[in-house]
C-alpha positions as CSV (number, residue, x, y, z in Angstrom):
1,M,73.2,37.1,108.4
2,P,71.3,34.8,106.7
3,A,69.9,36.3,103.3
4,D,66.2,35.7,104.6
5,D,66.7,38.6,106.8
6,L,67.2,41.5,104.7
7,Y,64.6,44.0,103.8
8,P,64.9,46.2,101.1
9,P,65.4,50.1,102.1
10,V,61.9,52.0,102.9
11,G,61.4,54.9,99.9
12,Y,60.7,58.1,101.2
13,S,57.5,60.0,101.8
14,W,56.2,62.1,99.1
15,W,56.9,65.6,101.1
16,I,60.4,65.3,102.0
17,P,61.8,65.8,98.3
18,G,59.0,68.2,97.6
19,T,60.7,70.3,101.1
20,G,63.8,70.1,99.5
21,V,62.4,71.3,96.1
22,L,60.7,73.9,98.0
23,L,63.7,75.1,100.1
24,L,66.0,75.0,97.1
25,V,63.8,77.5,95.5
26,L,63.4,79.8,98.8
27,A,67.0,79.9,99.1
28,V,67.8,81.1,95.5
29,G,64.7,83.8,95.5
30,W,66.3,84.7,98.2
31,W,69.8,85.5,96.9
32,V,67.9,87.0,93.4
33,L,66.1,89.5,96.2
34,V,68.7,90.6,97.9
35,L,71.4,91.2,94.7
36,W,68.1,92.9,93.4
37,S,67.3,95.1,95.9
38,T,70.9,96.2,97.0
39,R,72.0,97.3,93.3
40,R,72.5,100.7,93.1
41,R,69.6,102.2,90.3
42,T,70.5,105.5,89.0
43,P,68.0,108.7,89.3
44,A,65.9,109.3,86.0
45,G,67.1,112.2,83.6
46,T,70.6,110.9,84.9
47,P,73.6,110.4,82.1
48,T,74.7,107.2,81.6
49,P,78.5,106.8,80.8
50,T,78.5,106.9,77.3
51,D,76.7,110.4,77.9
52,A,78.6,111.9,80.0
53,P,81.5,114.7,78.9
54,P,85.3,112.7,78.9
55,D,87.0,113.4,82.2
56,P,89.6,116.5,81.5
57,A,93.1,115.7,81.1
58,P,94.7,114.2,84.4
59,T,96.7,116.7,86.2
60,H,100.1,115.9,88.2
61,V,99.4,116.4,91.8
62,D,102.5,116.0,93.7
63,P,101.8,114.5,97.1
64,Y,104.5,115.7,98.7
65,R,104.0,119.8,98.4
66,A,102.8,120.2,101.7
67,L,106.2,118.3,102.7
68,R,108.5,120.1,100.3
69,D,107.3,123.6,101.4
70,A,107.7,122.8,105.2
71,H,111.1,121.8,104.6
72,L,111.7,124.6,102.0
73,A,110.8,127.0,104.6
74,L,112.9,125.5,107.1
75,I,116.0,126.2,104.6
76,D,114.9,129.4,103.6
77,D,115.1,130.1,107.5
78,V,118.5,129.1,107.6
79,A,119.6,130.9,105.1
80,R,118.3,134.1,106.8
81,R,119.9,133.3,109.8
82,S,123.2,132.8,108.0
83,A,122.8,136.0,106.3
84,A,122.4,137.8,109.7
85,G,125.0,136.2,111.4
86,E,123.4,133.9,113.5
87,L,124.6,131.0,112.4
88,T,128.2,130.0,111.5
89,N,129.0,128.5,108.4
90,R,129.3,124.6,109.9
91,A,126.2,125.6,112.0
92,A,124.4,126.4,108.6
93,H,125.7,123.3,107.2
94,L,124.6,120.8,110.0
95,E,121.3,122.5,110.3
96,L,121.0,121.9,106.4
97,D,122.2,118.5,106.5
98,T,119.7,117.5,109.4
99,I,116.3,119.5,107.3
100,A,117.5,117.1,104.7
101,R,117.6,114.2,106.1
102,S,113.7,115.2,107.5
103,F,112.8,115.4,104.4
104,A,114.4,111.9,103.5
105,T,113.1,110.2,106.2
106,A,109.3,111.7,105.2
107,R,109.5,111.3,101.5
108,T,111.0,107.3,102.0
109,G,109.8,106.1,105.2
110,T,113.4,105.3,105.9
111,D,114.7,106.9,108.8
112,M,117.9,108.5,107.2
113,T,118.8,110.2,110.7
114,V,121.0,106.8,111.3
115,L,122.4,106.3,108.0
116,T,125.6,107.3,106.3
117,V,125.7,108.6,102.8
118,R,127.1,105.6,101.5
119,E,124.1,103.6,102.5
120,I,121.9,106.5,101.5
121,S,123.0,106.6,98.0
122,S,122.6,102.9,97.7
123,L,119.4,102.8,98.2
124,G,117.0,103.0,95.3
125,G,116.2,106.8,94.0
126,A,117.8,108.0,96.8
127,D,121.2,108.5,94.7
128,R,120.7,112.8,94.8
129,M,120.0,112.5,98.3
130,G,123.8,110.9,99.1
131,A,125.5,113.3,96.7
132,L,123.7,116.1,98.3
133,L,124.6,114.9,102.3
134,D,128.0,114.2,100.5
135,R,128.5,117.7,99.6
136,L,127.4,119.3,102.5
137,S,129.8,116.8,105.0
138,P,133.1,118.9,104.1
139,G,130.8,122.3,105.3
140,A,129.3,120.6,108.6
141,F,132.7,118.8,109.9
142,A,135.4,119.7,108.6
143,P,137.4,122.4,110.6
144,Q,138.0,124.8,107.9
145,S,135.4,124.8,104.3
146,K,135.3,126.5,101.7
147,R,131.8,125.7,101.5
148,T,129.5,128.9,100.9
149,V,125.7,128.4,102.9
150,T,124.8,130.4,99.7
151,A,125.9,127.4,97.1
152,A,124.8,124.7,100.1
153,V,121.6,126.3,100.0
154,Q,120.7,126.8,96.5
155,R,121.8,122.6,96.5
156,T,119.9,121.8,99.2
157,R,116.6,123.5,97.8
158,Q,117.1,122.5,94.4
159,V,117.2,118.5,95.7
160,V,113.7,119.2,97.9
161,D,112.2,120.6,95.5
162,T,112.7,118.3,92.9
163,W,113.0,115.0,94.9
């Protein structure tokens, strides 16, 4: 292509850059309007955070209290039925094992009904539950056991109430 056929580019008309600047100003203005109109306003007379009294000391709230209470009631029921002669020593130990595993399942989110005592003990933080289940096993599975229901109930209550 010969150099004589080249023409310099044609400049924009004055209104094209003006329209671009106007659109930019409108976009920024729209954002400012949205942010200003949606901000949270404090009503007149409400204390500011520096005027507000300090929060009282946080109290410990047990998120598992309802779960504990439900399982403690089941343990009490086993103790009552065992004392009334409705449950054998073995049946009471089996029910306490089931209640303890149910509590541990709800507490950890891991199905404890299918895990062995060793597997439960190896889980992080479940060593006390593993020790309890280990103590309940002879009473639940041995043909003859010297383990008493009263001691098993007491241990199960202690672990459920404190774990």
